[in-house]
TIFI-787251 format. One record per residue: x, y, z of N, C-alpha, C, O in turn; residue in one letter. Coordinates in pm, whole numbers, padded with zeros to 5 digits, always signed. Layout:
! TIFI-787251
XYZXYZXYZXYZA...
//
This chain:
! TIFI-787251
-01226-00449+01737-01262-00280+01757-01311-00328+01857-01373-00433+01870X-01261-00191+01988-01281-00173+02076-01382-00170+02133-01354-00072+02064X-01527-00173+02220-01673-00204+02258-01691-00096+02298-01799-00106+02357X-01645+00050+02312-01642+00110+02363-01627+00269+02178-01621+00392+02177X-01627+00195+02098-01566+00215+01997-01654+00213+01874-01648+00285+01774X-01744+00105+01908-01844+00057+01863-01918+00176+01741-01913+00178+01618X-01965+00238+01812-02081+00369+01734-01968+00499+01721-02022+00599+01769X-01873+00520+01688-01829+00537+01671-01673+00520+01486-01607+00609+01433X-01681+00384+01457-01626+00381+01359-01616+00452+01235-01730+00466+01192X-01549+00492+01171-01557+00574+01029-01438+00634+01021-01336+00627+01089X-01478+00715+00895-01317+00811+00858-01402+00930+00851-01516+00942+00806X-01267+01078+00946-01291+01199+00916-01205+01281+00852-01087+01255+00831X-01242+01345+00832-01185+01457+00684-01131+01619+00793-01182+01731+00791X-00975+01553+00905-00898+01663+00915-00981+01673+01064-01103+01669+01079X-00877+01689+01170-00888+01649+01290-00955+01731+01371-00984+01693+01484X-00998+01885+01312-01062+01947+01352-01226+01879+01391-01291+01893+01494X-01245+01837+01321-01355+01764+01228-01393+01596+01370-01496+01529+01359X-01315+01575+01451-01302+01484+01535-01441+01488+01593-01463+01608+01587X-01551+01433+01646-01655+01427+01710-01600+01484+01825-01489+01446+01861X-01705+01637+01937-01615+01658+02019-01721+01555+02161-01838+01516+02150X-01661+01545+02237-01659+01494+02388-01643+01339+02388-01709+01249+02439X-01503+01343+02293-01474+01190+02185-01377+01203+02277-01335+01315+02308X-01323+01073+02341-01286+00970+02410-01162+00944+02352-01186+00830+02313X-01058+00964+02321-00988+00860+02229-00818+00843+02226-00777+00904+02325X-00744+00805+02176-00595+00729+02176-00576+00753+01992-00664+00729+01909X-00449+00800+01966-00461+00831+01834-00330+00788+01810-00266+00735+01901X-00304+00797+01749-00135+00745+01637-00125+00886+01493-00207+00978+01487X-00020+00869+01403-00025+00953+01326+00110+00898+01268+00210+00853+01325X+00080+00917+01129+00189+00889+01027+00104+00838+00943-00007+00786+00951X+00234+00880+00798+00184+00839+00665+00122+00693+00603+00053+00663+00505X+00180+00622+00710+00113+00472+00704+00164+00415+00538+00140+00303+00492X+00199+00468+00505+00207+00372+00356+00265+00268+00281+00378+00281+00234X+00180+00140+00260+00249+00025+00251+00163-00030+00356+00089-00109+00297X+00134-00029+00480+00068-00086+00596+00157-00186+00586+00116-00275+00511X+00301-00214+00649+00366-00293+00623+00376-00405+00782+00274-00472+00790X+00445-00424+00864+00476-00496+00956+00545-00440+01066+00590-00498+01165X+00547-00318+01035+00586-00201+01100+00475-00151+01177+00437-00131+01293X+00446-00143+01075+00336-00005+01093+00191-00151+01174+00079-00118+01215X+00230-00254+01174+00103-00325+01216+00103-00344+01336+00009-00374+01409X+00258-00321+01370+00294-00315+01511+00289-00212+01561+00341-00210+01673X+00232-00084+01512+00229+00008+01557+00122+00025+01597+00112+00080+01706X-00009-00018+01522-00192-00014+01505-00217-00088+01633-00287-00028+01715X-00152-00259+01680-00219-00318+01792-00109-00262+01881-00107-00325+01987X-00021-00172+01876-00046-00114+02050-00087-00019+02053-00060+00046+02154X-00181+00051+01942-00263+00167+01982-00438+00083+02021-00547+00120+02063X-00404+00016+01998-00574-00131+01979-00574-00126+02082-00664-00056+02130X-00478-00194+02176-00424-00278+02293-00434-00115+02358-00534-00105+02430X-00356+00008+02349-00347+00117+02438-00504+00114+02466-00542+00078+02577X-00582+00146+02383-00684+00183+02392-00818+00117+02481-00907+00157+02557X-00772-00013+02418-00842-00122+02504-00875-00063+02656-00977-00040+02721X-00698-00047+02680-00680-00028+02852-00725+00074+02939-00740+00061+03061X-00759+00231+02837-00754+00354+02837-00938+00330+02859-01014+00379+02942X-00967+00225+02735-01120+00236+02710-01184+00365+02659-01281+00423+02707X-01110+00402+02548-01099+00509+02395-01112+00434+02271-01125+00318+02231X-01107+00500+02247-01133+00476+02088-01014+00492+02027-00938+00579+02069X-00975+00398+01905-00806+00401+01888-00792+00490+01738-00805+00435+01629X-00769+00600+01752-00825+00655+01655-00678+00710+01537-00615+00798+01597X-00629+00688+01430-00517+00666+01302-00580+00781+01250-00689+00788+01193X-00465+00908+01289-00401+00974+01208-00338+00992+01073-00216+00978+01087X-00366+01016+00957-00305+01023+00833-00261+01124+00755-00311+01235+00772X-00160+01105+00655-00221+01315+00562-00265+01251+00420-00289+01141+00371X-00261+01355+00394-00309+01371+00197-00269+01481+00189-00310+01562+00272X-00173+01524+00083-00049+01427-00017+00002+01362+00140-00037+01356+00256X+00096+01327+00070+00193+01286+00114+00315+01422+00215+00358+01530+00174X+00329+01378+00305+00413+01542+00302+00543+01554+00268+00607+01657+00286X+00599+01431+00208+00712+01481+00179+00674+01586-00024+00768+01633-00089X+00569+01590-00058+00491+01598-00220+00509+01789-00133+00568+01885-00186X+00447+01789-00014+00447+01928-00001+00546+02059+00055+00539+02177+00019X+00646+01996+00159+00778+01989+00136+00880+02030+00103+00942+02136+00118X+00902+01902+00036+01038+01877-00078+01003+01853-00210+01065+01773-00280X+00870+01943-00264+00825+01914-00376+00806+01772-00485+00732+01795-00582X+00853+01659-00478+00795+01544-00463+00788+01433-00341+00861+01424-00242X+00711+01378-00368+00666+01223-00329+00763+01091-00318+00808+01066-00430X+00790+01034-00257+00853+00901-00277+00702+00813-00383+00593+00869-00391X+00723+00710-00434+00649+00632-00509+00582+00561-00473+00622+00445-00458X+00456+00593-00443+00353+00505-00370+00343+00340-00354+00328+00266-00451X+00354+00290-00204+00307+00128-00209+00235+00063-00227+00225-00049-00278X+00138+00174-00157-00022+00129-00118-00080+00253-00182-00030+00364-00202X-00229+00192-00217-00288+00257-00324-00372+00366-00237-00402+00314-00129X-00412+00475-00246-00445+00541-00016-00611+00432-00088-00585+00317-00053X-00683+00432-00128-00873+00384-00070-00793+00192-00007-00852+00125+00078X-00664+00145-00072-00651+00028+00018-00562+00043+00173-00542-00032+00269X-00526+00178+00136-00428+00181+00300-00536+00260+00398-00534+00235+00518X-00632+00357+00343-00757+00359+00412-00840+00201+00473-00867+00169+00589X-00852+00161+00402-00951+00013+00417-00818-00101+00496-00851-00219+00504X-00714-00072+00534-00636-00111+00620-00639-00088+00686-00703-00164+00759X-00579+00046+00760-00598+00082+00863-00737+00066+00920-00729-00027+01000X-00797+00089+00919-00955+00040+01008-00905-00117+00965-00822-00112+01055X-00894-00189+00933-00900-00371+00894-00821-00361+01024-00865-00423+01120X-00703-00285+01037-00554-00314+01109-00619-00289+01275-00559-00344+01367X-00697-00235+01295-00712-00172+01463-00769-00036+01458-00799+00010+01568X-00795+00057+01326-00827+00210+01355-01001+00184+01362-01084+00135+01285X-01004+00228+01462-01176+00217+01513-01185+00394+01431-01293+00404+01373X-01126+00481+01422-01175+00625+01378-01018+00634+01269-00902+00612+01306X-01051+00661+01170-00905+00689+01084-00962+00851+01016-01063+00894+00961X-00865+00889+01047-00908+01071+00954-00780+01071+00890-00670+01025+00920X-00830+01143+00784-00742+01195+00690-00639+01306+00683-00557+01251+00610X-00569+01474+00722-00572+01477+00743-00518+01532+00620-00428+01475+00559X-00582+01669+00572-00493+01787+00495-00329+01796+00520-00273+01831+00624X-00280+01764+00419-00103+01774+00497-00068+01933+00392-00054+01927+00270X-00060+02054+00465+00018+02183+00316+00114+02218+00465+00136+02178+00580X+00154+02337+00354+00304+02434+00477+00190+02451+00603+00194+02374+00698X+00102+02543+00596+00024+02606+00717+00052+02500+00808+00144+02515+00889X-00029+02372+00804-00014+02205+00858+00086+02176+00944+00069+02121+01053X+00211+02218+00891+00333+02175+00837+00416+02242+00946+00518+02194+00995X+00359+02362+00977+00446+02516+01066+00380+02517+01147+00357+02635+01175X+00344+02472+01191+00261+02443+01409+00384+02400+01473+00482+02368+01406X+00383+02400+01620+00438+02335+01681+00359+02214+01714+00237+02199+01715X+00507+02084+01756+00389+01972+01847+00300+02010+01936+00191+01952+01937X+00336+02157+02063+00237+02116+02088+00156+02214+02046+00063+02193+02124X+00111+02329+01962+00008+02376+01876-00065+02226+01840-00178+02204+01884X-00018+02156+01784-00074+02047+01689-00182+01915+01854-00293+01862+01858X-00090+01921+01929-00116+01869+02052-00348+01915+02105-00458+01859+02102X-00275+02064+02149-00360+02143+02158-00440+02118+02108-00527+02066+02178X-00479+02139+01922-00592+02105+01848-00634+02045+01892-00732+02070+01962X-00559+01872+01867-00623+01791+01864-00680+01755+02039-00719+01643+02071X-00677+01825+02097-00737+01754+02220-00883+01857+02245-00973+01838+02328X-00865+02005+02110-00973+02068+02156-01091+02057+02138-01150+02059+02030X-01148+02040+02274-01315+02005+02257-01346+01819+02266-01452+01756+02260X-01257+01791+02277-01211+01678+02332-01151+01586+02419-01087+01642+02507X-01149+01417+02427-01058+01422+02519-00968+01345+02502-00998+01232+02541X-00828+01357+02442-00678+01286+02423-00646+01207+02544-00565+01257+02622X-00703+01080+02573-00616+00987+02629-00507+00914+02611-00492+00809+02674X-00415+00958+02520-00356+00832+02436-00270+00846+02344-00355+00869+02258X-00154+00854+02276-00060+00948+02259+00050+00782+02209+00153+00751+02269X+00005+00723+02121+00116+00582+02031+00216+00672+01935+00207+00753+01843X+00322+00606+02019+00481+00662+01904+00584+00556+01871+00585+00455+01942X+00674+00567+01768+00751+00467+01801+00872+00573+01809+00859+00695+01826X+01007+00492+01793+01147+00575+01828+01136+00633+01719+01121+00755+01723X+01139+00560+01575+01162+00689+01497+01083+00826+01431+01134+00914+01362X+00929+00815+01482+00845+00936+01526+00861+01112+01547+00931+01171+01630X+00791+01156+01463+00809+01300+01540+00692+01353+01454+00632+01254+01412X+00649+01437+01422+00611+01596+01413+00606+01694+01478+00672+01729+01576X+00492+01759+01402+00543+01969+01456+00627+01949+01347+00678+01868+01269X+00609+02134+01402+00726+02129+01286+00863+02153+01295+00909+02175+01407X+00943+02154+01190+01106+02053+01169+01097+01998+01259+01182+02006+01348X+00950+01893+01272+00973+01751+01366+01024+01719+01463+01076+01608+01479X+01020+01824+01559+01034+01850+01687+00940+01773+01760+00990+01745+01870X+00869+01744+01752+00811+01650+01810+00880+01496+01853+00830+01387+01881X+00962+01526+01846+01006+01385+01884+00968+01258+02003+00878+01313+02068X+00987+01131+02058+00951+01084+02157+00984+01167+02295+00914+01227+02377X+01123+01140+02281+01145+01243+02426+01071+01362+02478+01031+01388+02592X+01064+01423+02373+00951+01583+02398+00836+01535+02374+00822+01553+02495X+00761+01502+02347+00678+01421+02383+00620+01363+02443+00500+01337+02434X+00753+01310+02571+00688+01265+02619+00676+01356+02770+00584+01355+02852X+00800+01432+02772+00776+01580+02862+00642+01613+02837+00580+01655+02934X+00563+01600+02693+00430+01711+02676+00326+01622+02778+00255+01673+02865X+00332+01502+02750+00213+01412+02793+00204+01417+02933+00114+01356+02989X+00292+01487+02999+00323+01487+03166+00239+01559+03125+00119+01532+03123X+00305+01696+03074+00229+01864+03163+00044+01823+03144-00033+01807+03239X+00008+01813+03000-00091+01795+02940-00167+01633+02974-00267+01585+02920X-00099+01587+03059-00190+01443+03108-00253+01385+03027-00375+01372+03030X-00162+01330+02923-00240+01229+02828-00101+01116+02905-00015+01140+02990X-00150+00934+02789-00035+00895+02863-00025+00888+02722-00108+00922+02638X+00148+00814+02697+00257+00776+02545+00294+00652+02624+00342+00616+02731X+00231+00595+02477+00263+00448+02419+00386+00428+02358+00361+00489+02254X+00482+00395+02346+00548+00368+02310+00577+00246+02221+00629+00148+02275X+00548+00244+02087+00553+00110+02027+00714+00064+01956+00746+00118+01850X+00813-00038+02024+00935-00111+01995+00959-00081+01762+00893-00126+01669X+01075+00005+01766+01090-00058+01619+01086-00243+01608+01112-00341+01678X+01047-00216+01502+01015-00412+01393+01135-00415+01353+01163-00329+01270X+01228-00496+01389+01339-00507+01307+01302-00690+01271+01220-00766+01324X+01418-00718+01143+01332-00871+01080+01466-00891+00950+01431-00876+00833X+01569-00915+00973+01701-00981+00898+01804-00866+00935+01880-00821+00850X+01803-00807+01099+01874-00686+01152+01936-00615+01112+02049-00566+01116X+01753-00611+01024+01718-00385+01033+01580-00400+01009+01509-00501+01013X+01545-00244+00975+01472-00226+01081+01330-00192+01020+01321-00069+01011X+01212-00258+00972+01143-00266+00883+01063-00130+00784+01025-00029+00844X+01056-00135+00719+01026+00016+00676+01034+00065+00510+01123+00040+00428X+00913+00140+00492+00819+00214+00347+00944+00212+00296+00920+00143+00197X+01130+00250+00285+01160+00307+00202+01284+00127+00230+01398+00135+00185X+01265+00067+00261+01380-00048+00293+01233-00150+00168+01245-00261+00220X+01171-00163+00103+01049-00191+00087+01089-00114-00056+01145-00162-00154X+01070-00061-00047+01082+00032-00250+01237-00044-00241+01209-00158-00280X+01316-00044-00226+01428-00089-00313+01447-00209-00284+01556-00252-00322X+01330-00339-00188+01360-00497-00176+01241-00432-00363+01309-00474-00456X+01156-00384-00403+01040-00458-00524+01102-00385-00622+01083-00421-00738X+01183-00276-00598+01284-00215-00743+01374-00276-00773+01416-00260-00888X+01450-00385-00671+01551-00475-00686+01511-00663-00730+01582-00763-00735X+01396-00646-00749+01359-00755-00785+01302-00873-00711+01257-00981-00748X+01321-00810-00582+01339-00964-00441+01200-00896-00381+01165-00810-00300X+01148-00985-00468+00980-01023-00394+00956-01112-00362+00871-01170-00430X+01016-01192-00229+00968-01287-00171+01006-01183-00030+00928-01160+00062X+01130-01138-00043+01187-01069+00117+01083-00932+00133+01060-00890+00246X+01020-00860+00007+00968-00777+00006+00822-00825+00148+00793-00767+00253X+00749-00984+00067+00590-01048+00091+00657-01045+00215+00575-00994+00291X+00833-01087+00326+00826-01158+00458+00824-00961+00507+00729-00923+00576X+00914-00876+00472+00875-00715+00529+00682-00667+00522+00638-00598+00614X+00612-00701+00439+00440-00644+00364+00402-00725+00513+00375-00652+00608X+00401-00872+00534+00302-00967+00537+00198-00993+00511+00098-01028+00574X+00237-00965+00353+00143-01024+00205+00204-00949+00084+00287-00857+00084X+00153-01001-00003+00218-00966-00190+00209-00861-00210+00120-00790-00163X+00292-00826-00281+00279-00632-00335+00199-00623-00438+00192-00708-00526X+00118-00493-00432+00011-00559-00538+00011-00371-00569+00060-00299-00482X-00037-00318-00677-00070-00217-00712-00211-00199-00775-00233-00287-00858X-00306-00118-00762-00409-00077-00833-00385+00085-00928-00311+00183-00911X-00467+00056-01008-00474+00109-01193-00621+00100-01211-00701+00017-01169X-00644+00252-01315-00769+00223-01429-00692+00206-01594-00611+00252-01674X-00795+00097-01563-00788+00016-01777-00819+00139-01845-00929+00194-01831X-00712+00193-01929-00724+00245-02055-00739+00192-02146-00733+00070-02159X-00760+00261-02219-00777+00154-02425-00580+00202-02404-00507+00285-02352X-00578+00043-02515-00445+00107-02523-00402+00008-02741-00493-00027-02816X-00299-00001-02766-00309+00017-02903-00399-00146-02967-00367-00185-03079X-00501-00222-02891-00511-00387-02854-00439-00445-02989-00500-00482-03090X-00259-00445-02967-00194-00536-03028-00227-00691-02968-00254-00794-03029X-00211-00657-02788-00210-00835-02717-00346-00938-02795-00339-01057-02823X-00477-00833-02820-00607-00923-02891-00587-00946-03042-00653-01026-03108X-00495-00872-03085-00469-00927-03218-00402-01081-03228-00411-01176-03305X-00342-01054-03124-00256-01199-03092-00232-01279-03043-00131-01350-03042X-00404-01281-02952-00514-01312-02874-00516-01360-02766-00556-01465-02715X-00450-01236-02721-00397-01215-02576-00435-01121-02564-00342-01041-02577X-00587-01039-02534-00600-00925-02484-00539-00894-02356-00508-00978-02272X-00520-00741-02343-00482-00685-02201-00519-00597-02146-00541-00488-02197X-00539-00632-02007-00552-00456-01992-00513-00357-01936-00519-00380-01815X-00480-00270-01953-00382-00178-01977-00379-00101-01816-00474-00144-01750X-00284+00013-01731-00293+00043-01629-00218+00134-01638-00101+00146-01674X-00321+00220-01587-00282+00424-01568-00283+00420-01375-00364+00405-01283X-00124+00445-01396-00182+00507-01235-00189+00669-01233-00159+00749-01322X-00244+00692-01090-00293+00891-01107-00187+00907-00986-00201+00999-00905X-00081+00814-00977+00032+00900-00884+00121+00787-00955+00083+00707-01041X+00290+00803-00881+00411+00695-00940+00380+00630-00797+00333+00676-00692X+00439+00462-00848+00422+00412-00754+00508+00297-00777+00551+00283-00891X+00537+00221-00698+00663+00166-00677+00611+00016-00761+00508-00044-00730X+00704-00029-00873+00722-00123-00953+00843-00216-00909+00933-00177-00835X+00831-00385-00983+00936-00440-00957+00993-00421-01066+00950-00321-01124X+01128-00514-01156+01197-00468-01302+01091-00493-01394+00982-00547-01372X+01147-00437-01521+01002-00557-01585+01059-00695-01577+01163-00748-01538X+00905-00741-01654+00960-00871-01672+00806-00945-01706+00702-00880-01695X+00808-01053-01737+00668-01196-01717+00641-01200-01559+00719-01218-01465X+00500-01178-01565+00478-01214-01419+00337-01271-01405+00232-01231-01456X+00374-01430-01278+00200-01463-01281+00135-01329-01189+00203-01242-01134X+00002-01339-01188-00074-01197-01093-00191-01290-01082-00218-01399-01134X-00284-01171-00953-00404-01282-00887-00450-01074-00898-00396-00971-00858X-00578-01111-00979-00636-00925-00959-00793-00970-01028-00855-01039-01109X-00797-00843-00898-00951-00819-00776-00945-00723-00845-00838-00681-00889X-01064-00666-00870-01182-00532-00876-01291-00515-00830-01333-00609-00763X-01409-00362-00847-01517-00399-00792-01496-00372-00628-01393-00359-00562X-01619-00369-00594-01617-00400-00432-01674-00308-00347-01761-00248-00410X-01667-00271-00238-01706-00187-00178-01569-00160-00148-01580-00046-00101X-01391-00200-00141-01298-00144-00125-01212-00269-00196-01259-00374-00240X-01067-00224-00195-00960-00307-00205-00990-00423-00138-00964-00522-00207X-01040-00451-00018-01013-00549+00083-01078-00675+00030-01046-00794+00032X-01247-00564-00052-01362-00658-00032-01354-00685-00182-01372-00804-00158X-01345-00683-00295-01356-00693-00451-01465-00795-00430-01488-00884-00349X-01538-00731-00568-01619-00805-00597-01635-00887-00726-01735-00941-00773X-01496-00880-00775-01465-01024-00883-01328-00999-00866-01275-00891-00838X-01255-01145-00891-01152-01173-00883-01073-01283-01034-01136-01375-01086X-00942-01244-01073-00892-01348-01160-00748-01406-01180-00645-01340-01168X-00751-01458-01192-00576-01495-01265-00549-01440-01339-00621-01372-01411X-00393-01461-01343-00362-01308-01532-00198-01352-01512-00135-01395-01416X-00169-01327-01624-00003-01287-01657+00035-01149-01664-00041-01085-01736X+00151-01067-01603+00137-00967-01707+00268-00944-01711+00355-00999-01645X+00279-00849-01799+00373-00795-01882+00414-00653-01797+00312-00588-01773X+00500-00607-01761+00568-00516-01734+00701-00450-01823+00818-00469-01792X+00668-00390-01907+00799-00260-01941+00763-00217-02063+00648-00179-02087X+00877-00220-02169+00861-00099-02266+00827-00163-02388+00822-00097-02492X+00805-00279-02385+00821-00407-02545+00835-00340-02659+00764-00272-02735X+01021-00403-02645+01098-00378-02752+01088-00455-02830+01201-00460-02879X+01014-00540-02893+00942-00568-02999+00910-00509-03088+00946-00531-03204X+00824-00408-03046+00762-00318-03100+00801-00195-03120+00723-00113-03169X+00948-00158-03082+00995-00034-03020+01050-00020-02909+01025-00086-02808X+01150+00089-02924+01321+00082-02827+01276+00174-02737+01305+00141-02622X+01208+00289-02747+01173+00318-02653+01029+00417-02609+01008+00537-02588X+00944+00283-02608+00846+00321-02578+00794+00340-02446+00894+00382-02387X+00729+00338-02386+00635+00408-02241+00634+00257-02166+00573+00169-02227X+00665+00240-02103+00731+00145-01941+00561+00107-01977+00510+00192-02049X+00474+00000-01940+00318-00010-01909+00310-00134-01870+00374-00226-01920X+00214-00145-01758+00173-00263-01699+00060-00345-01780-00016-00260-01827X+00034-00419-01802-00034-00525-01924-00057-00649-01815+00009-00708-01730X-00212-00650-01879-00257-00757-01774-00292-00848-01833-00387-00794-01890X-00297-01032-01897-00435-01077-01961-00436-01178-01802-00359-01232-01722X-00618-01146-01836-00733-01211-01741-00708-01371-01804-00715-01385-01926X-00683-01477-01728-00754-01639-01821-00892-01653-01795-00966-01628-01699X-00909-01706-01927-01081-01756-01926-01159-01546-01907-01271-01534-01857X-01133-01503-01921-01173-01349-01946-01245-01294-02046-01348-01280-01980X-01266-01265-02122-01331-01126-02226-01411-01042-02152-01471-01018-02257X-01460-00985-02083-01539-00851-02097-01450-00732-02098-01327-00731-02096X-01563-00592-02101-01421-00498-02109-01462-00378-02002-01578-00339-01981X-01359-00335-01948-01267-00346-01856-01225-00236-01806-01177-00214-01694X-01260-00116-01956-01255-00026-01950-01314+00042-01847-01432+00029-01817X-01156+00191-01734-01266+00280-01608-01237+00143-01535-01201+00187-01426X-01231+00034-01527-01210-00037-01375-01054-00014-01302-00935-00035-01325X-01146+00047-01195-00986-00018-01111-00912-00155-01057-00935-00208-00948X-00814-00204-01164-00798-00312-01099-00653-00365-00982-00532-00351-00999X-00718-00420-00881-00534-00434-00832-00480-00618-00834-00542-00724-00827X-00350-00585-00846-00273-00636-00945-00223-00687-00831-00219-00612-00733X-00171-00834-00818-00107-00907-00678+00050-00958-00768+00030-01019-00873X+00141-00943-00743+00250-00977-00802+00228-01103-00755+00166-01106-00649X+00271-01247-00818+00328-01312-00727+00456-01417-00734+00500-01493-00647X+00487-01398-00835+00578-01449-00900+00638-01350-01043+00571-01272-01111X+00758-01379-01053+00818-01289-01144+00843-01452-01272+00856-01568-01234X+00844-01419-01371+00882-01523-01456+01035-01532-01492+01125-01587-01429X+01039-01475-01589+01148-01381-01683+01122-01280-01683+01020-01223-01645X+01238-01234-01738+01353-01099-01770+01232-01079-01899+01170-01169-01956X+01220-00901-01925+01187-00810-02016+01276-00899-02189+01389-00944-02174X+01211-00911-02328+01331-00955-02392+01229-00944-02556+01118-00980-02595X+01374-00855-02623+01312-00856-02768+01293-00969-02908+01379-00988-02994X+01180-01023-02902+01169-01140-03010+01245-01087-03190+01269-00979-03244X+01251-01158-03209+01294-01173-03421+01157-01134-03432+01150-01025-03488X+01040-01182-03398+00904-01158-03468+00812-01163-03395+00843-01181-03277X+00653-01149-03427+00568-01169-03390+00478-01328-03365+00384-01365-03294X+00543-01373-03440+00505-01498-03450+00586-01595-03318+00531-01680-03247X+00714-01558-03312+00847-01599-03218+00808-01533-03090+00854-01600-02997X+00712-01382-03028+00649-01334-02916+00574-01428-02928+00578-01496-02825X+00490-01479-03021+00384-01532-02928+00336-01638-02883+00248-01660-02800X+00439-01742-02982+00495-01834-02935+00533-01845-02752+00461-01917-02682X+00620-01787-02705+00685-01740-02617+00566-01715-02497+00538-01794-02406X+00492-01553-02531+00347-01568-02464+00263-01751-02422+00249-01819-02320X+00246-01758-02489+00214-01924-02474+00288-01950-02376+00256-01907-02265X+00373-02005-02390+00502-02063-02281+00420-02022-02126+00364-02072-02029X+00465-01880-02195+00448-01792-01987+00300-01806-01931+00281-01809-01810X+00195-01814-02023+00067-01822-02019+00088-01989-02004+00015-02025-02097X+00120-02065-01969+00154-02245-01889+00187-02173-01783+00113-02123-01698X+00332-02170-01797+00311-02149-01654+00317-02020-01600+00435-02010-01567X+00246-01888-01564+00171-01838-01434+00058-01939-01445+00025-01983-01335X-00004-01983-01540-00129-02105-01486-00079-02263-01361-00138-02335-01280X+00035-02252-01404+00074-02356-01313+00122-02313-01202+00099-02373-01097X+00197-02199-01207+00248-02136-01036+00085-02069-01006+00089-02022-00892X+00009-02057-01040-00123-02040-01002-00160-02127-00929-00191-02110-00811X-00162-02255-01002-00224-02316-00899-00156-02426-00794-00198-02534-00751X-00039-02359-00774+00041-02421-00622-00067-02355-00559-00147-02265-00584X-00010-02509-00378-00069-02406-00288-00037-02277-00210+00080-02239-00200X-00117-02223-00167-00024-02111-00092+00065-02136-00064+00078-02258-00061X+00172-02069-00030+00302-02026+00006+00389-02151-00061+00481-02213-00009X+00332-02168-00193+00479-02314-00236+00467-02219-00399+00505-02286-00495X+00429-02103-00425+00414-02031-00578+00547-02008-00596+00573-01981-00713X+00698-02009-00477+00839-01998-00531+00853-02139-00552+00969-02180-00551X+00811-02177-00560+00871-02396-00608+00915-02369-00790+00880-02276-00862X+00980-02457-00816+01020-02419-00963+00861-02476-01063+00771-02549-01021X+00869-02435-01150+00774-02464-01298+00855-02575-01349+00952-02614-01284X+00825-02626-01455+00923-02707-01535+00815-02693-01643+00700-02735-01626X+00855-02635-01750+00811-02656-01888+00863-02749-01992+00986-02750-01991X+00793-02850-02107+00812-02884-02219+00908-02798-02258+00885-02678-02246X+01069-02855-02328+01105-02769-02393+01077-02736-02542+01165-02695-02617X+00963-02754-02577+00888-02741-02688+00883-02576-02702+00822-02523-02794X
//
């Protein structure tokens, strides 16, 4: 954090509520996922703010602009609470959560810049080549470069980040996760993929089989990998998702539970090892460490329980591996 921002750290609801007499450098975007491409932009923001002795300010939007403009938003890569925590952790001295509606979307790029600078000093703006804002996305990098000279603020360009010959983007990561390519997604994220959901009552069938599970419900659609069994790390509580009060290892089932129904809803259920407490109402962060197998229909409940025993043993073996080696093969006895 820059020294000049020590007293300005925090979150603001809306650009009109930014402190008066603030000298700041801003970048704006949805920042869904906070992947390595976003991290590069935030590094540029931090460096530019340091150079200009200003507060590094991140402006993000709620709800997702696609929900307002097209009636549907893409499934989330990052829970909103985790997104805000990561924005601050990755270089944002001040985080603005701007309500996005049709009135906000209709303003021109010039109007937005003038509104942003009203009563305060806009020292700079950070954009990537793909960045654009304002009505019909008219505020492109080239247009804002001209506007910056007219209005007297600095414009810093953060080059696009490419890995594997392609630009790192939220769209690309969604495709990788949905295809089950979690290792590739991890490379673009810079961390393992995780979802956050609230624990809700289930049918208690897992408990009857000796594997009580936390059944997760999501307030908004989230990106999920293919159905199957996963070794997971789980956390909950604390001041935010990056600073949990509790952690546990577990094994998760994602799917429709075909042994019991042919057309059931898609559910994420997590069994926590060596844990037997009430979690109803808690928001659990479930990190997908490794997919162990696909979803299968079993001929009987005893056959399913036998496989669940093997799944649990395999998950514990995977989670016991040193960091960075959880993709290594784990072999169990054939019985």
